[in-house]
C-alpha positions, -999 to 999 in steps of 0.1 A, spaced: -646 -303 351 -652 -266 348 -666 -271 313 -690 -298 327 -703 -274 353 -708 -247 328 -727 -270 305 -749 -282 333 -757 -247 344 -766 -237 308 -789 -268 304 -805 -259 337 -811 -223 326 -825 -235 293 -849 -259 309 -862 -235 335 -864 -202 317 -871 -208 280 -909 -206 277 -914 -235 253 -891 -259 270 -902 -252 305 -938 -260 296 -927 -293 280 -906 -302 311 -932 -288 336 -907 -265 352 -909 -229 364 -886 -204 380 -886 -198 417 -902 -167 432 -879 -139 447 -879 -150 483 -866 -185 474 -837 -169 455 -829 -147 485 -828 -177 508 -806 -196 483 -782 -167 480 -780 -164 518 -772 -201 520 -745 -197 494 -730 -168 513 -730 -190 545 -713 -219 528 -686 -196 512 -679 -179 546 -678 -213 564 -653 -228 539 -631 -197 540 -631 -198 578 -621 -235 577 -593 -228 553 -581 -199 575 -582 -220 606 -563 -247 589 -535 -223 578 -533 -208 613 -531 -241 631 -520 -269 607 -521 -296 634 -554 -284 651 -588 -300 653 -601 -281 622 -572 -293 601 -575 -329 612 -613 -333 610 -627 -307 585 -600 -304 558 -590 -330 534 
Protein backbone atom coordinates (compact mmCIF):
# COMPACT_ATOMS: atom_id res chain seq x y z
CA UNK A 1 0.00 0.00 0.00
CA UNK A 2 2.83 2.39 0.82
CA UNK A 3 4.41 1.76 -2.58
CA UNK A 4 1.09 2.55 -4.28
CA UNK A 5 0.82 5.86 -2.44
CA UNK A 6 4.39 6.75 -3.38
CA UNK A 7 3.75 5.96 -7.05
CA UNK A 8 0.51 7.97 -7.04
CA UNK A 9 2.29 10.99 -5.55
CA UNK A 10 5.11 10.72 -8.09
CA UNK A 11 2.64 10.56 -10.99
CA UNK A 12 0.77 13.55 -9.56
CA UNK A 13 3.99 15.57 -9.26
CA UNK A 14 4.98 14.57 -12.79
CA UNK A 15 1.65 15.63 -14.30
CA UNK A 16 1.45 18.92 -12.42
CA UNK A 17 5.01 20.21 -12.43
CA UNK A 18 6.78 18.91 -15.58
CA UNK A 19 6.35 21.66 -18.20
CA UNK A 20 5.66 19.50 -21.27
CA UNK A 21 3.31 17.09 -19.54
CA UNK A 22 1.28 19.71 -17.67
CA UNK A 23 0.57 21.53 -20.95
CA UNK A 24 -0.65 18.30 -22.56
CA UNK A 25 -2.81 17.44 -19.52
CA UNK A 26 -3.97 21.08 -19.03
CA UNK A 27 -2.80 21.22 -15.41
CA UNK A 28 -0.96 23.85 -13.39
CA UNK A 29 0.37 24.18 -9.86
CA UNK A 30 -1.62 25.97 -7.19
CA UNK A 31 -0.69 29.48 -6.02
CA UNK A 32 0.88 29.94 -2.58
CA UNK A 33 -2.26 30.75 -0.55
CA UNK A 34 -3.94 27.55 -1.70
CA UNK A 35 -0.94 25.52 -0.50
CA UNK A 36 -1.10 27.33 2.86
CA UNK A 37 -4.78 26.47 3.29
CA UNK A 38 -4.08 22.85 2.34
CA UNK A 39 -1.25 22.58 4.85
CA UNK A 40 -3.41 24.11 7.61
CA UNK A 41 -6.12 21.57 6.83
CA UNK A 42 -3.52 18.78 6.97
CA UNK A 43 -2.39 20.03 10.38
CA UNK A 44 -6.01 20.11 11.58
CA UNK A 45 -6.65 16.52 10.44
CA UNK A 46 -3.42 15.27 12.06
CA UNK A 47 -4.18 16.99 15.37
CA UNK A 48 -7.78 15.74 15.34
CA UNK A 49 -6.81 12.12 14.73
CA UNK A 50 -4.12 12.27 17.42
CA UNK A 51 -6.68 13.71 19.86
CA UNK A 52 -9.12 10.90 19.00
CA UNK A 53 -6.42 8.27 19.58
CA UNK A 54 -5.40 9.87 22.90
CA UNK A 55 -9.02 10.01 24.09
CA UNK A 56 -9.48 6.39 23.08
CA UNK A 57 -6.43 5.35 25.12
CA UNK A 58 -7.50 7.40 28.15
CA UNK A 59 -11.07 6.08 28.21
CA UNK A 60 -11.35 2.81 26.22
CA UNK A 61 -15.09 2.44 26.85
CA UNK A 62 -16.00 6.09 26.30
CA UNK A 63 -18.03 7.78 23.58
CA UNK A 64 -14.98 8.60 21.46
CA UNK A 65 -13.80 4.99 21.47
CA UNK A 66 -17.21 3.64 20.64
CA UNK A 67 -18.17 6.11 17.90
CA UNK A 68 -15.01 7.59 16.38
CA UNK A 69 -12.43 4.78 16.46
CA UNK A 70 -12.60 1.60 14.48
